[in-house]
C-alpha positions in Angstrom: 0.0 0.0 0.0 1.4 3.5 -0.9 2.2 6.2 1.4 -0.8 8.9 0.8 -1.8 12.1 2.7 -5.0 13.8 3.2 -5.0 17.5 2.6 -8.2 20.3 3.2 -9.3 23.4 3.6 -9.6 25.9 6.3 -13.8 26.0 5.6 -13.1 22.5 8.3 -13.9 24.9 11.2 -11.6 21.5 12.8 -10.2 22.7 16.0 -6.4 23.1 16.0 -6.1 19.8 18.6 -7.1 17.5 16.1 -5.2 19.3 13.2 -2.2 18.8 15.2 -2.8 15.5 16.3 -3.1 14.0 12.7 -0.3 16.4 11.1 -3.0 17.4 9.4 -2.5 19.5 6.0 -4.6 22.2 5.6 -4.5 24.6 3.1 -5.1 28.5 4.4 -7.1 31.1 3.1 -7.7 34.8 3.5 -10.3 37.0 4.8 -10.4 41.0 4.6 -11.9 43.5 6.8 -11.3 46.7 7.4 -9.1 46.9 4.6 -6.6 44.6 5.8 -5.8 40.9 4.8 -5.8 38.1 7.3 -3.8 35.0 6.5 -6.1 32.1 8.0 -3.9 29.0 9.0 -6.0 26.7 11.6 -3.3 25.0 12.7 -0.9 28.2 14.0 -3.2 30.8 13.5 -3.4 34.8 15.7 -6.6 35.5 15.0 -8.4 36.4 17.8 -12.2 35.6 16.8 -13.3 37.2 19.9 -12.1 40.3 18.3 -13.2 39.4 14.7 -16.8 38.7 15.9 -17.0 42.0 17.9 -16.2 43.9 14.7 -19.0 42.2 12.9 -21.4 43.0 15.8 -20.5 46.7 15.4 -21.0 46.8 12.3 -17.2 46.0 10.1 -17.7 43.7 7.1 -15.5 40.6 6.0 -15.4 39.3 2.9 -13.3 35.9 1.8 -12.0 34.8 -1.9 -11.6 31.2 -2.8 -8.5 28.6 -3.4 -7.1 29.5 -6.3 -5.6 26.5 -8.6 -2.6 27.7 -8.0 -2.7 27.6 -4.5 -3.9 24.5 -4.7 -1.1 23.0 -7.1 1.7 24.2 -4.5 -0.3 22.4 -1.2 -0.5 19.2 -3.2 2.5 19.0 -6.0 5.0 18.7 -2.7 3.3 15.2 -1.9 3.0 13.6 -5.1 6.9 15.2 -5.8 8.0 12.8 -2.6 6.2 10.2 -4.0 3.2 9.8 -1.8 -0.7 10.1 -3.3 -3.0 12.8 -2.1 -6.5 12.9 -1.4 -8.4 16.1 -0.6 -11.3 16.4 0.9 -13.2 20.1 -0.5 -15.3 22.7 0.5 -19.0 21.8 -0.8 -19.3 23.1 -4.6 -22.5 24.7 -4.5 -21.1 26.6 -1.5 -17.8 28.1 -3.6 -16.7 27.6 -6.8 -12.9 26.6 -5.0 -13.9 22.9 -6.0 -13.8 24.0 -9.6 -10.3 25.4 -9.2 -9.3 22.0 -7.6 -10.2 19.9 -10.5 -8.4 22.7 -12.7 -5.0 21.8 -10.1 -6.0 17.9 -10.5 -6.2 18.1 -14.1 -2.4 19.5 -14.4 -1.0 17.7 -11.9 -2.3 14.3 -13.0 -0.3 14.9 -16.1 2.8 15.9 -14.5 2.7 13.0 -11.8 0.4 10.2 -14.2 2.2 7.6 -11.9 0.8 8.8 -8.5 -3.0 9.1 -7.7 -4.4 12.4 -6.8 -8.0 11.7 -5.3 -10.3 15.2 -4.8 -13.7 14.5 -3.2 -16.6 17.0 -2.9 -17.8 16.8 0.2 -21.4 18.9 0.1 -20.3 19.7 3.5 -19.7 23.3 5.0 -17.8 24.3 8.3 -17.6 21.1 10.1 -20.0 18.9 8.4 -16.9 18.8 5.9 -14.3 18.9 8.9 -16.7 15.8 10.1 -15.6 13.8 7.2 -12.1 15.2 6.8 -11.7 13.5 11.0 -13.7 10.3 9.9 -11.1 9.8 7.3 -8.1 10.2 9.3 -9.1 7.7 11.9 -10.0 5.5 8.7 -6.7 6.0 7.6 -5.5 5.5 11.1 -6.7 2.2 11.3 -5.3 1.4 8.6 -6.9 1.6 5.4 -6.2 2.2 2.2 -6.8 5.2 0.2 -9.4 3.7 -1.8 -10.9 2.1 1.2 -11.1 6.0 2.8 -12.3 7.3 -0.5 -15.4 4.0 -0.7 -15.6 5.0 3.0 -16.5 8.6 1.9 -18.7 7.7 -1.2 -20.7 5.7 1.5 -21.1 8.1 4.3 -20.6 11.2 3.2 -24.9 12.3 2.9 -25.1 10.9 6.1 -24.0 13.7 8.1 -26.0 16.4 9.0 -25.5 19.8 9.3 -28.1 22.3 11.6 -27.4 25.9 13.0 -29.2 28.4 14.0 -27.9 32.3 13.7 -28.0 34.9 15.9 -28.1 38.1 13.4 -30.3 37.5 10.2 -28.8 40.4 8.1 -25.5 38.1 7.6 -27.6 35.7 5.9 -29.3 39.1 3.9 -26.3 39.7 2.8 -24.7 36.6 1.7 -28.4 36.1 -0.6 -29.6 33.4 1.9 -32.7 35.3 3.1 -34.2 38.7 1.5 -34.5 41.7 2.9 -38.1 41.8 3.6 -37.7 38.1 4.9 -34.8 39.3 7.1 -36.7 42.3 8.3 -39.6 40.5 9.1 -37.9 37.5 11.1 -35.6 40.3 13.7 -39.3 42.0 14.0 -40.9 38.9 15.2 -37.8 37.5 16.6 -37.8 34.3 14.5 -34.0 32.5 14.2 -34.0 30.2 11.6 -32.8 26.4 11.6 -30.9 25.3 8.9 -29.3 22.8 7.5 -27.4 21.8 3.8 -28.9 19.4 2.0 -27.8 17.2 0.0 -26.7 18.8 -2.7 -24.5 20.5 -0.5 -26.9 23.9 -0.5 -27.9 26.0 2.4 -31.3 25.3 3.0 -33.8 26.6 5.5 -35.8 23.8 7.1 -37.5 25.5 10.4 -38.1 29.3 11.9 -38.4 29.0 15.5 -39.4 31.9 17.6 -36.3 33.0 20.5 -32.8 31.8 20.6 -33.8 29.0 23.1 -36.3 27.5 20.8 -33.9 27.4 17.6 -31.7 25.7 20.4 -33.8 23.0 21.1 -34.5 22.9 17.1 -30.8 21.3 17.0 -31.4 19.1 19.6 -34.1 17.7 18.1 -32.8 17.2 14.9 -29.7 14.8 16.7 -32.8 12.9 18.7 -34.9 12.3 15.2 -32.1 11.1 12.8 -28.8 10.8 14.6 -27.7 7.1 14.5 -26.3 5.4 17.7 -25.6 9.4 19.1 -24.2 6.8 22.3 -21.2 5.9 20.3 -20.9 9.1 18.6 -18.0 12.0 18.2 -20.3 14.7 17.7 -19.0 18.3 17.0 -20.6 21.7 18.1 -19.6 24.9 16.4 -20.0 28.2 17.6 -19.1 31.7 16.6 -18.8 33.8 19.8 -21.9 31.8 21.4 -20.0 29.5 24.2 -22.3 29.5 26.3 -25.3 28.5 24.1 -22.3 25.9 23.2 -21.8 24.7 26.9 -26.0 24.5 26.9 -26.5 22.5 23.8 -23.6 20.4 25.0 -24.8 19.4 28.5 -28.6 18.4 27.1 -26.8 16.4 24.7 -25.5 14.6 27.5 -28.3 14.3 29.0 -30.1 12.3 26.9 -26.7 10.4 25.0 -24.4 10.5 28.6 -22.0 8.2 26.4 -21.5 10.5 23.7 -18.1 12.1 22.5 -18.5 16.0 22.0 -16.3 18.2 20.7 -16.7 22.2 20.6 -14.9 23.6 17.9 -14.9 27.5 16.9 -17.0 28.4 13.6 -13.9 30.4 11.4 -13.8 33.6 10.1 -14.4 32.1 6.6 -17.5 30.3 7.5 -18.4 33.1 10.2 -18.2 36.1 8.0 -21.1 35.0 5.6 -23.1 33.1 8.8 -22.1 36.1 11.6 -21.7 36.1 14.9 -23.9 34.1 17.6 -24.1 31.3 14.8 -24.4 27.8 17.0 -23.9 24.5 14.4 -24.4 20.6 15.7 -22.8 18.1 13.4 -23.5 14.6 13.7 -24.0 11.3 11.6 -27.4 10.3 10.4 -29.6 8.1 8.5 -29.9 11.0 6.3 -29.0 14.7 6.2 
C-alpha cells in the first residue's frame, strides 16, 4: 500500500488539537476586514476570534476569497513529488467555486505525475460538516485503511453527515443572498430564528423557523434525536461563533440523553463566520439522512 496524505481546506473548522494530532495538511485561506487581509491557518492562527466577531457586531464587513488553482497545486505537489498519493477533501461545490479550481489543479498535476494517485472529493458539506468527514477519514487511515478504502467510506457516508445550525442575526444571511431583505426584516421584528441545514446537493437550506433563540437551540437537539445514528457511540461536533455559553448548554443537553457521546466544541472560523455571523451555533453528527 503506497503512502498517502489527506489534505483539506480551512473551511473545515476542525479544532486545532485534532489538526495537530493527525498532522493534517490544511490549505490556508484569507479574509479581508477593514481594508486588511488576514491569513487563516487553523493549525497556528493568530486571529482573535472574539475580536473578529466583535467587529462584525459593530458593523465591520468581512469578505473571503476562495483558494485558486495555483494555491491548490502548490499545496498538493510537494506530496506527489515525494512519491505519495493524495486525497483532497473539499468544501461543498454548491457553496463555492473552489472545487472547480481544485479540479483544474488535479488535471495539471495528474498530467505531471501520472504514476501517482490524486483523488479529489466534493463533500457537499460546509464548516465542521466537512470537518467531520475529514476527521472520519483520518481515523480510517489511522486504522490502516488504504486510500481506496477511505475514498469508498466517504462515498458511502458523506450524505449521512447532518449539519444543523441557527444564527443570531439574520442580516448576515441577507448579505450573502440566503434571505431576502423583507424576510430578514420580518424575522427581526418577530424574533424569528431560522434553523438551517445543508442538503444532499450541498446547498444551504432554511428548514424551520423558531421563535426565539432558546427554541432554535432546542430544534438542533431535536434533529439529533430524530435522525442521529446511535448518538451514544458517536463523536458529535458543536461549532460556535462567539456563542460558547450556548454551545455548552447544547452539550449538556445532549449528554443528559446520550451520556456516552463524545462531544467536541470548536470555533466557527472567519471564512464561514463572515457569512453566518456572530452567534451562529451549529451541530454536526452522523445520521440516517441529512
